[in-house]
mmCIF file as gemmi writes it, N, C-alpha and C atoms, coordinates in Angstrom:
data_model
loop_
_atom_site.group_PDB
_atom_site.id
_atom_site.type_symbol
_atom_site.label_atom_id
_atom_site.label_alt_id
_atom_site.label_comp_id
_atom_site.label_asym_id
_atom_site.label_entity_id
_atom_site.label_seq_id
_atom_site.pdbx_PDB_ins_code
_atom_site.Cartn_x
_atom_site.Cartn_y
_atom_site.Cartn_z
_atom_site.occupancy
_atom_site.B_iso_or_equiv
_atom_site.pdbx_formal_charge
_atom_site.auth_seq_id
_atom_site.auth_asym_id
_atom_site.pdbx_PDB_model_num
ATOM 1 N N . MET Axp A 1 ? -58.812 0.934 -2.974 1 0 ? 1 A 1
ATOM 2 C CA . MET Axp A 1 ? -58.79 -0.267 -2.168 1 0 ? 1 A 1
ATOM 3 C C . MET Axp A 1 ? -57.492 -0.294 -1.367 1 0 ? 1 A 1
ATOM 4 N N . ASN Axp A 2 ? -57.608 -0.628 -0.099 1 0 ? 2 A 1
ATOM 5 C CA . ASN Axp A 2 ? -56.439 -0.758 0.774 1 0 ? 2 A 1
ATOM 6 C C . ASN Axp A 2 ? -55.833 -2.144 0.6 1 0 ? 2 A 1
ATOM 7 N N . VAL Axp A 3 ? -54.577 -2.202 0.217 1 0 ? 3 A 1
ATOM 8 C CA . VAL Axp A 3 ? -53.888 -3.475 0.041 1 0 ? 3 A 1
ATOM 9 C C . VAL Axp A 3 ? -52.985 -3.703 1.241 1 0 ? 3 A 1
ATOM 10 N N . ILE Axp A 4 ? -53.165 -4.861 1.864 1 0 ? 4 A 1
ATOM 11 C CA . ILE Axp A 4 ? -52.367 -5.26 3.021 1 0 ? 4 A 1
ATOM 12 C C . ILE Axp A 4 ? -51.581 -6.488 2.605 1 0 ? 4 A 1
ATOM 13 N N . THR Axp A 5 ? -50.259 -6.421 2.72 1 0 ? 5 A 1
ATOM 14 C CA . THR Axp A 5 ? -49.435 -7.546 2.283 1 0 ? 5 A 1
ATOM 15 C C . THR Axp A 5 ? -48.794 -8.255 3.474 1 0 ? 5 A 1
ATOM 16 N N . VAL Axp A 6 ? -48.642 -9.558 3.299 1 0 ? 6 A 1
ATOM 17 C CA . VAL Axp A 6 ? -47.921 -10.394 4.253 1 0 ? 6 A 1
ATOM 18 C C . VAL Axp A 6 ? -46.797 -11.044 3.46 1 0 ? 6 A 1
ATOM 19 N N . SER Axp A 7 ? -45.564 -10.827 3.888 1 0 ? 7 A 1
ATOM 20 C CA . SER Axp A 7 ? -44.438 -11.402 3.159 1 0 ? 7 A 1
ATOM 21 C C . SER Axp A 7 ? -43.332 -11.811 4.118 1 0 ? 7 A 1
ATOM 22 N N . ALA Axp A 8 ? -42.538 -12.777 3.659 1 0 ? 8 A 1
ATOM 23 C CA . ALA Axp A 8 ? -41.436 -13.296 4.466 1 0 ? 8 A 1
ATOM 24 C C . ALA Axp A 8 ? -40.239 -12.365 4.388 1 0 ? 8 A 1
ATOM 25 N N . VAL Axp A 9 ? -39.581 -12.201 5.52 1 0 ? 9 A 1
ATOM 26 C CA . VAL Axp A 9 ? -38.313 -11.469 5.606 1 0 ? 9 A 1
ATOM 27 C C . VAL Axp A 9 ? -37.386 -12.299 6.482 1 0 ? 9 A 1
ATOM 28 N N . GLN Axp A 10 ? -36.14 -11.947 6.492 1 0 ? 10 A 1
ATOM 29 C CA . GLN Axp A 10 ? -35.206 -12.685 7.325 1 0 ? 10 A 1
ATOM 30 C C . GLN Axp A 10 ? -35.651 -12.603 8.789 1 0 ? 10 A 1
ATOM 31 N N . GLY Axp A 11 ? -35.887 -13.748 9.382 1 0 ? 11 A 1
ATOM 32 C CA . GLY Axp A 11 ? -36.265 -13.797 10.786 1 0 ? 11 A 1
ATOM 33 C C . GLY Axp A 11 ? -37.753 -13.736 11.067 1 0 ? 11 A 1
ATOM 34 N N . GLY Axp A 12 ? -38.604 -13.673 10.028 1 0 ? 12 A 1
ATOM 35 C CA . GLY Axp A 12 ? -40.032 -13.642 10.31 1 0 ? 12 A 1
ATOM 36 C C . GLY Axp A 12 ? -40.879 -13.237 9.129 1 0 ? 12 A 1
ATOM 37 N N . TRP Axp A 13 ? -41.988 -12.588 9.455 1 0 ? 13 A 1
ATOM 38 C CA . TRP Axp A 13 ? -42.974 -12.178 8.465 1 0 ? 13 A 1
ATOM 39 C C . TRP Axp A 13 ? -43.382 -10.737 8.724 1 0 ? 13 A 1
ATOM 40 N N . VAL Axp A 14 ? -43.677 -10.011 7.659 1 0 ? 14 A 1
ATOM 41 C CA . VAL Axp A 14 ? -44.038 -8.606 7.769 1 0 ? 14 A 1
ATOM 42 C C . VAL Axp A 14 ? -45.445 -8.381 7.226 1 0 ? 14 A 1
ATOM 43 N N . VAL Axp A 15 ? -46.218 -7.578 7.966 1 0 ? 15 A 1
ATOM 44 C CA . VAL Axp A 15 ? -47.523 -7.107 7.505 1 0 ? 15 A 1
ATOM 45 C C . VAL Axp A 15 ? -47.341 -5.632 7.195 1 0 ? 15 A 1
ATOM 46 N N . ASP Axp A 16 ? -47.644 -5.257 5.952 1 0 ? 16 A 1
ATOM 47 C CA . ASP Axp A 16 ? -47.427 -3.873 5.533 1 0 ? 16 A 1
ATOM 48 C C . ASP Axp A 16 ? -48.655 -3.369 4.78 1 0 ? 16 A 1
ATOM 49 N N . HIS Axp A 17 ? -48.985 -2.111 4.999 1 0 ? 17 A 1
ATOM 50 C CA . HIS Axp A 17 ? -50.063 -1.466 4.251 1 0 ? 17 A 1
ATOM 51 C C . HIS Axp A 17 ? -49.873 0.043 4.311 1 0 ? 17 A 1
ATOM 52 N N . ALA Axp A 18 ? -50.503 0.725 3.389 1 0 ? 18 A 1
ATOM 53 C CA . ALA Axp A 18 ? -50.302 2.164 3.229 1 0 ? 18 A 1
ATOM 54 C C . ALA Axp A 18 ? -50.781 2.975 4.425 1 0 ? 18 A 1
ATOM 55 N N . LEU Axp A 19 ? -51.736 2.461 5.183 1 0 ? 19 A 1
ATOM 56 C CA . LEU Axp A 19 ? -52.282 3.216 6.298 1 0 ? 19 A 1
ATOM 57 C C . LEU Axp A 19 ? -51.406 3.15 7.551 1 0 ? 19 A 1
ATOM 58 N N . ALA Axp A 20 ? -50.383 2.3 7.534 1 0 ? 20 A 1
ATOM 59 C CA . ALA Axp A 20 ? -49.508 2.152 8.711 1 0 ? 20 A 1
ATOM 60 C C . ALA Axp A 20 ? -48.233 2.955 8.524 1 0 ? 20 A 1
ATOM 61 N N . ALA Axp A 21 ? -47.783 3.571 9.593 1 0 ? 21 A 1
ATOM 62 C CA . ALA Axp A 21 ? -46.526 4.32 9.536 1 0 ? 21 A 1
ATOM 63 C C . ALA Axp A 21 ? -45.345 3.361 9.417 1 0 ? 21 A 1
ATOM 64 N N . ASN Axp A 22 ? -45.443 2.219 10.08 1 0 ? 22 A 1
ATOM 65 C CA . ASN Axp A 22 ? -44.375 1.215 10.056 1 0 ? 22 A 1
ATOM 66 C C . ASN Axp A 22 ? -44.975 -0.166 9.834 1 0 ? 22 A 1
ATOM 67 N N . PRO Axp A 23 ? -44.257 -1.037 9.121 1 0 ? 23 A 1
ATOM 68 C CA . PRO Axp A 23 ? -44.746 -2.41 8.968 1 0 ? 23 A 1
ATOM 69 C C . PRO Axp A 23 ? -44.721 -3.139 10.313 1 0 ? 23 A 1
ATOM 70 N N . LEU Axp A 24 ? -45.557 -4.153 10.447 1 0 ? 24 A 1
ATOM 71 C CA . LEU Axp A 24 ? -45.594 -4.965 11.653 1 0 ? 24 A 1
ATOM 72 C C . LEU Axp A 24 ? -44.789 -6.242 11.422 1 0 ? 24 A 1
ATOM 73 N N . MET Axp A 25 ? -44.007 -6.668 12.4 1 0 ? 25 A 1
ATOM 74 C CA . MET Axp A 25 ? -43.149 -7.849 12.276 1 0 ? 25 A 1
ATOM 75 C C . MET Axp A 25 ? -43.681 -8.974 13.161 1 0 ? 25 A 1
ATOM 76 N N . PHE Axp A 26 ? -43.692 -10.187 12.63 1 0 ? 26 A 1
ATOM 77 C CA . PHE Axp A 26 ? -44.141 -11.375 13.351 1 0 ? 26 A 1
ATOM 78 C C . PHE Axp A 26 ? -43.149 -12.506 13.135 1 0 ? 26 A 1
ATOM 79 N N . LEU Axp A 27 ? -43.016 -13.368 14.119 1 0 ? 27 A 1
ATOM 80 C CA . LEU Axp A 27 ? -42.144 -14.534 13.989 1 0 ? 27 A 1
ATOM 81 C C . LEU Axp A 27 ? -42.836 -15.654 13.22 1 0 ? 27 A 1
ATOM 82 N N . ALA Axp A 28 ? -44.162 -15.735 13.327 1 0 ? 28 A 1
ATOM 83 C CA . ALA Axp A 28 ? -44.918 -16.801 12.675 1 0 ? 28 A 1
ATOM 84 C C . ALA Axp A 28 ? -45.798 -16.239 11.561 1 0 ? 28 A 1
ATOM 85 N N . GLY Axp A 29 ? -45.805 -16.942 10.425 1 0 ? 29 A 1
ATOM 86 C CA . GLY Axp A 29 ? -46.613 -16.509 9.292 1 0 ? 29 A 1
ATOM 87 C C . GLY Axp A 29 ? -48.102 -16.504 9.597 1 0 ? 29 A 1
ATOM 88 N N . GLY Axp A 30 ? -48.556 -17.475 10.39 1 0 ? 30 A 1
ATOM 89 C CA . GLY Axp A 30 ? -49.966 -17.542 10.746 1 0 ? 30 A 1
ATOM 90 C C . GLY Axp A 30 ? -50.421 -16.335 11.543 1 0 ? 30 A 1
ATOM 91 N N . LYS Axp A 31 ? -49.577 -15.887 12.451 1 0 ? 31 A 1
ATOM 92 C CA . LYS Axp A 31 ? -49.905 -14.695 13.247 1 0 ? 31 A 1
ATOM 93 C C . LYS Axp A 31 ? -49.95 -13.458 12.355 1 0 ? 31 A 1
ATOM 94 N N . ALA Axp A 32 ? -49.031 -13.386 11.395 1 0 ? 32 A 1
ATOM 95 C CA . ALA Axp A 32 ? -49.006 -12.248 10.471 1 0 ? 32 A 1
ATOM 96 C C . ALA Axp A 32 ? -50.276 -12.229 9.616 1 0 ? 32 A 1
ATOM 97 N N . GLU Axp A 33 ? -50.667 -13.391 9.117 1 0 ? 33 A 1
ATOM 98 C CA . GLU Axp A 33 ? -51.88 -13.46 8.302 1 0 ? 33 A 1
ATOM 99 C C . GLU Axp A 33 ? -53.109 -13.09 9.141 1 0 ? 33 A 1
ATOM 100 N N . GLN Axp A 34 ? -53.172 -13.569 10.356 1 0 ? 34 A 1
ATOM 101 C CA . GLN Axp A 34 ? -54.287 -13.249 11.246 1 0 ? 34 A 1
ATOM 102 C C . GLN Axp A 34 ? -54.4 -11.74 11.458 1 0 ? 34 A 1
ATOM 103 N N . LYS Axp A 35 ? -53.281 -11.076 11.691 1 0 ? 35 A 1
ATOM 104 C CA . LYS Axp A 35 ? -53.29 -9.622 11.899 1 0 ? 35 A 1
ATOM 105 C C . LYS Axp A 35 ? -53.717 -8.894 10.626 1 0 ? 35 A 1
ATOM 106 N N . ALA Axp A 36 ? -53.228 -9.351 9.472 1 0 ? 36 A 1
ATOM 107 C CA . ALA Axp A 36 ? -53.585 -8.724 8.197 1 0 ? 36 A 1
ATOM 108 C C . ALA Axp A 36 ? -55.091 -8.817 7.963 1 0 ? 36 A 1
ATOM 109 N N . ARG Axp A 37 ? -55.66 -9.979 8.238 1 0 ? 37 A 1
ATOM 110 C CA . ARG Axp A 37 ? -57.103 -10.153 8.059 1 0 ? 37 A 1
ATOM 111 C C . ARG Axp A 37 ? -57.885 -9.273 9.038 1 0 ? 37 A 1
ATOM 112 N N . GLU Axp A 38 ? -57.373 -9.147 10.253 1 0 ? 38 A 1
ATOM 113 C CA . GLU Axp A 38 ? -58.009 -8.278 11.251 1 0 ? 38 A 1
ATOM 114 C C . GLU Axp A 38 ? -58.012 -6.82 10.779 1 0 ? 38 A 1
ATOM 115 N N . LEU Axp A 39 ? -56.891 -6.375 10.246 1 0 ? 39 A 1
ATOM 116 C CA . LEU Axp A 39 ? -56.8 -5.001 9.729 1 0 ? 39 A 1
ATOM 117 C C . LEU Axp A 39 ? -57.762 -4.79 8.565 1 0 ? 39 A 1
ATOM 118 N N . ALA Axp A 40 ? -57.867 -5.79 7.684 1 0 ? 40 A 1
ATOM 119 C CA . ALA Axp A 40 ? -58.776 -5.679 6.544 1 0 ? 40 A 1
ATOM 120 C C . ALA Axp A 40 ? -60.225 -5.636 7.01 1 0 ? 40 A 1
ATOM 121 N N . GLN Axp A 41 ? -60.551 -6.44 8.014 1 0 ? 41 A 1
ATOM 122 C CA . GLN Axp A 41 ? -61.916 -6.442 8.548 1 0 ? 41 A 1
ATOM 123 C C . GLN Axp A 41 ? -62.256 -5.086 9.164 1 0 ? 41 A 1
ATOM 124 N N . ARG Axp A 42 ? -61.304 -4.512 9.887 1 0 ? 42 A 1
ATOM 125 C CA . ARG Axp A 42 ? -61.535 -3.18 10.481 1 0 ? 42 A 1
ATOM 126 C C . ARG Axp A 42 ? -61.747 -2.125 9.41 1 0 ? 42 A 1
ATOM 127 N N . ALA Axp A 43 ? -60.944 -2.18 8.352 1 0 ? 43 A 1
ATOM 128 C CA . ALA Axp A 43 ? -61.103 -1.225 7.249 1 0 ? 43 A 1
ATOM 129 C C . ALA Axp A 43 ? -62.493 -1.387 6.627 1 0 ? 43 A 1
ATOM 130 N N . SER Axp A 44 ? -62.911 -2.62 6.441 1 0 ? 44 A 1
ATOM 131 C CA . SER Axp A 44 ? -64.223 -2.9 5.873 1 0 ? 44 A 1
ATOM 132 C C . SER Axp A 44 ? -65.342 -2.321 6.74 1 0 ? 44 A 1
ATOM 133 N N . GLN Axp A 45 ? -65.2 -2.46 8.046 1 0 ? 45 A 1
ATOM 134 C CA . GLN Axp A 45 ? -66.21 -1.93 8.964 1 0 ? 45 A 1
ATOM 135 C C . GLN Axp A 45 ? -66.248 -0.401 8.95 1 0 ? 45 A 1
ATOM 136 N N . ARG Axp A 46 ? -65.151 0.229 8.546 1 0 ? 46 A 1
ATOM 137 C CA . ARG Axp A 46 ? -65.109 1.688 8.436 1 0 ? 46 A 1
ATOM 138 C C . ARG Axp A 46 ? -65.549 2.165 7.052 1 0 ? 46 A 1
ATOM 139 N N . GLY Axp A 47 ? -66.014 1.233 6.214 1 0 ? 47 A 1
ATOM 140 C CA . GLY Axp A 47 ? -66.507 1.602 4.891 1 0 ? 47 A 1
ATOM 141 C C . GLY Axp A 47 ? -65.453 1.613 3.815 1 0 ? 47 A 1
ATOM 142 N N . LEU Axp A 48 ? -64.307 0.996 4.059 1 0 ? 48 A 1
ATOM 143 C CA . LEU Axp A 48 ? -63.217 0.955 3.08 1 0 ? 48 A 1
ATOM 144 C C . LEU Axp A 48 ? -63.006 -0.473 2.588 1 0 ? 48 A 1
ATOM 145 N N . ALA Axp A 49 ? -62.918 -0.661 1.295 1 0 ? 49 A 1
ATOM 146 C CA . ALA Axp A 49 ? -62.611 -1.979 0.747 1 0 ? 49 A 1
ATOM 147 C C . ALA Axp A 49 ? -61.14 -2.292 1.007 1 0 ? 49 A 1
ATOM 148 N N . ALA Axp A 50 ? -60.84 -3.568 1.22 1 0 ? 50 A 1
ATOM 149 C CA . ALA Axp A 50 ? -59.456 -3.968 1.501 1 0 ? 50 A 1
ATOM 150 C C . ALA Axp A 50 ? -59.157 -5.316 0.853 1 0 ? 50 A 1
ATOM 151 N N . GLU Axp A 51 ? -57.893 -5.54 0.596 1 0 ? 51 A 1
ATOM 152 C CA . GLU Axp A 51 ? -57.443 -6.816 0.054 1 0 ? 51 A 1
ATOM 153 C C . GLU Axp A 51 ? -56.193 -7.246 0.807 1 0 ? 51 A 1
ATOM 154 N N . VAL Axp A 52 ? -56.179 -8.494 1.262 1 0 ? 52 A 1
ATOM 155 C CA . VAL Axp A 52 ? -54.994 -9.074 1.901 1 0 ? 52 A 1
ATOM 156 C C . VAL Axp A 52 ? -54.297 -9.927 0.858 1 0 ? 52 A 1
ATOM 157 N N . GLN Axp A 53 ? -53.002 -9.672 0.654 1 0 ? 53 A 1
ATOM 158 C CA . GLN Axp A 53 ? -52.198 -10.465 -0.273 1 0 ? 53 A 1
ATOM 159 C C . GLN Axp A 53 ? -51.127 -11.188 0.538 1 0 ? 53 A 1
ATOM 160 N N . ILE Axp A 54 ? -51.097 -12.522 0.422 1 0 ? 54 A 1
ATOM 161 C CA . ILE Axp A 54 ? -50.145 -13.35 1.155 1 0 ? 54 A 1
ATOM 162 C C . ILE Axp A 54 ? -49.092 -13.854 0.171 1 0 ? 54 A 1
ATOM 163 N N . TYR Axp A 55 ? -47.836 -13.57 0.476 1 0 ? 55 A 1
ATOM 164 C CA . TYR Axp A 55 ? -46.728 -14.034 -0.359 1 0 ? 55 A 1
ATOM 165 C C . TYR Axp A 55 ? -45.953 -15.108 0.392 1 0 ? 55 A 1
ATOM 166 N N . ASP Axp A 56 ? -45.561 -16.17 -0.324 1 0 ? 56 A 1
ATOM 167 C CA . ASP Axp A 56 ? -44.813 -17.243 0.32 1 0 ? 56 A 1
ATOM 168 C C . ASP Axp A 56 ? -43.332 -16.883 0.434 1 0 ? 56 A 1
ATOM 169 N N . ILE Axp A 57 ? -42.569 -17.8 0.962 1 0 ? 57 A 1
ATOM 170 C CA . ILE Axp A 57 ? -41.138 -17.555 1.199 1 0 ? 57 A 1
ATOM 171 C C . ILE Axp A 57 ? -40.391 -17.228 -0.093 1 0 ? 57 A 1
ATOM 172 N N . ALA Axp A 58 ? -40.861 -17.771 -1.215 1 0 ? 58 A 1
ATOM 173 C CA . ALA Axp A 58 ? -40.217 -17.513 -2.508 1 0 ? 58 A 1
ATOM 174 C C . ALA Axp A 58 ? -40.664 -16.187 -3.119 1 0 ? 58 A 1
ATOM 175 N N . GLY Axp A 59 ? -41.588 -15.492 -2.451 1 0 ? 59 A 1
ATOM 176 C CA . GLY Axp A 59 ? -42.068 -14.217 -2.97 1 0 ? 59 A 1
ATOM 177 C C . GLY Axp A 59 ? -43.216 -14.342 -3.952 1 0 ? 59 A 1
ATOM 178 N N . GLN Axp A 60 ? -43.778 -15.536 -4.07 1 0 ? 60 A 1
ATOM 179 C CA . GLN Axp A 60 ? -44.9 -15.77 -4.981 1 0 ? 60 A 1
ATOM 180 C C . GLN Axp A 60 ? -46.219 -15.542 -4.255 1 0 ? 60 A 1
ATOM 181 N N . LEU Axp A 61 ? -47.186 -14.968 -4.955 1 0 ? 61 A 1
ATOM 182 C CA . LEU Axp A 61 ? -48.502 -14.751 -4.369 1 0 ? 61 A 1
ATOM 183 C C . LEU Axp A 61 ? -49.127 -16.106 -4.057 1 0 ? 61 A 1
ATOM 184 N N . ALA Axp A 62 ? -49.426 -16.346 -2.788 1 0 ? 62 A 1
ATOM 185 C CA . ALA Axp A 62 ? -49.977 -17.628 -2.355 1 0 ? 62 A 1
ATOM 186 C C . ALA Axp A 62 ? -51.466 -17.532 -2.039 1 0 ? 62 A 1
ATOM 187 N N . GLY Axp A 63 ? -51.957 -16.341 -1.77 1 0 ? 63 A 1
ATOM 188 C CA . GLY Axp A 63 ? -53.375 -16.18 -1.455 1 0 ? 63 A 1
ATOM 189 C C . GLY Axp A 63 ? -53.784 -14.727 -1.504 1 0 ? 63 A 1
ATOM 190 N N . ARG Axp A 64 ? -55.071 -14.528 -1.783 1 0 ? 64 A 1
ATOM 191 C CA . ARG Axp A 64 ? -55.611 -13.171 -1.852 1 0 ? 64 A 1
ATOM 192 C C . ARG Axp A 64 ? -57.037 -13.217 -1.294 1 0 ? 64 A 1
ATOM 193 N N . PHE Axp A 65 ? -57.32 -12.313 -0.387 1 0 ? 65 A 1
ATOM 194 C CA . PHE Axp A 65 ? -58.627 -12.259 0.251 1 0 ? 65 A 1
ATOM 195 C C . PHE Axp A 65 ? -59.153 -10.835 0.172 1 0 ? 65 A 1
ATOM 196 N N . ARG Axp A 66 ? -60.355 -10.676 -0.332 1 0 ? 66 A 1
ATOM 197 C CA . ARG Axp A 66 ? -60.943 -9.355 -0.498 1 0 ? 66 A 1
ATOM 198 C C . ARG Axp A 66 ? -62.047 -9.114 0.509 1 0 ? 66 A 1
ATOM 199 N N . TYR Axp A 67 ? -62.084 -7.913 1.028 1 0 ? 67 A 1
ATOM 200 C CA . TYR Axp A 67 ? -63.098 -7.491 1.99 1 0 ? 67 A 1
ATOM 201 C C . TYR Axp A 67 ? -63.783 -6.263 1.412 1 0 ? 67 A 1
ATOM 202 N N . GLY Axp A 68 ? -65.081 -6.372 1.212 1 0 ? 68 A 1
ATOM 203 C CA . GLY Axp A 68 ? -65.844 -5.253 0.667 1 0 ? 68 A 1
ATOM 204 C C . GLY Axp A 68 ? -66.148 -4.227 1.743 1 0 ? 68 A 1
ATOM 205 N N . ALA Axp A 69 ? -66.412 -3.031 1.319 1 0 ? 69 A 1
ATOM 206 C CA . ALA Axp A 69 ? -66.779 -1.958 2.247 1 0 ? 69 A 1
ATOM 207 C C . ALA Axp A 69 ? -68.182 -2.228 2.776 1 0 ? 69 A 1
ATOM 208 N N . GLU Axp A 70 ? -68.291 -2.274 4.086 1 0 ? 70 A 1
ATOM 209 C CA . GLU Axp A 70 ? -69.614 -2.451 4.694 1 0 ? 70 A 1
ATOM 210 C C . GLU Axp A 70 ? -70.31 -1.105 4.785 1 0 ? 70 A 1
ATOM 211 N N . PRO Axp A 71 ? -71.606 -1.089 4.517 1 0 ? 71 A 1
ATOM 212 C CA . PRO Axp A 71 ? -72.332 0.189 4.623 1 0 ? 71 A 1
ATOM 213 C C . PRO Axp A 71 ? -72.343 0.674 6.073 1 0 ? 71 A 1
ATOM 214 N N . ALA Axp A 72 ? -72.246 1.963 6.236 1 0 ? 72 A 1
ATOM 215 C CA . ALA Axp A 72 ? -72.279 2.558 7.572 1 0 ? 72 A 1
ATOM 216 C C . ALA Axp A 72 ? -73.668 2.384 8.162 1 0 ? 72 A 1
ATOM 217 N N . SER Axp A 73 ? -73.712 2.011 9.437 1 0 ? 73 A 1
ATOM 218 C CA . SER Axp A 73 ? -75.013 1.883 10.097 1 0 ? 73 A 1
ATOM 219 C C . SER Axp A 73 ? -75.462 3.261 10.602 1 0 ? 73 A 1
ATOM 220 N N . VAL Axp A 74 ? -76.736 3.457 10.586 1 0 ? 74 A 1
ATOM 221 C CA . VAL Axp A 74 ? -77.282 4.754 10.955 1 0 ? 74 A 1
ATOM 222 C C . VAL Axp A 74 ? -77.793 4.756 12.384 1 0 ? 74 A 1
């Protein structure tokens, strides 16, 4: 399963996952979460299960969203 995390850093929010060479930086947490969900949806459409984990400013898990692998269309 591909895990995509959203976490606070000084000056913004970071979206990180194993498939990316570099984490993505956002000024707003909502934009970071939106991008993380978009990445998870794309992974799902490619047949890969994904999970988005959202961490709050204190570093505590605030939300988790799972995306199942969609079957490939023929």
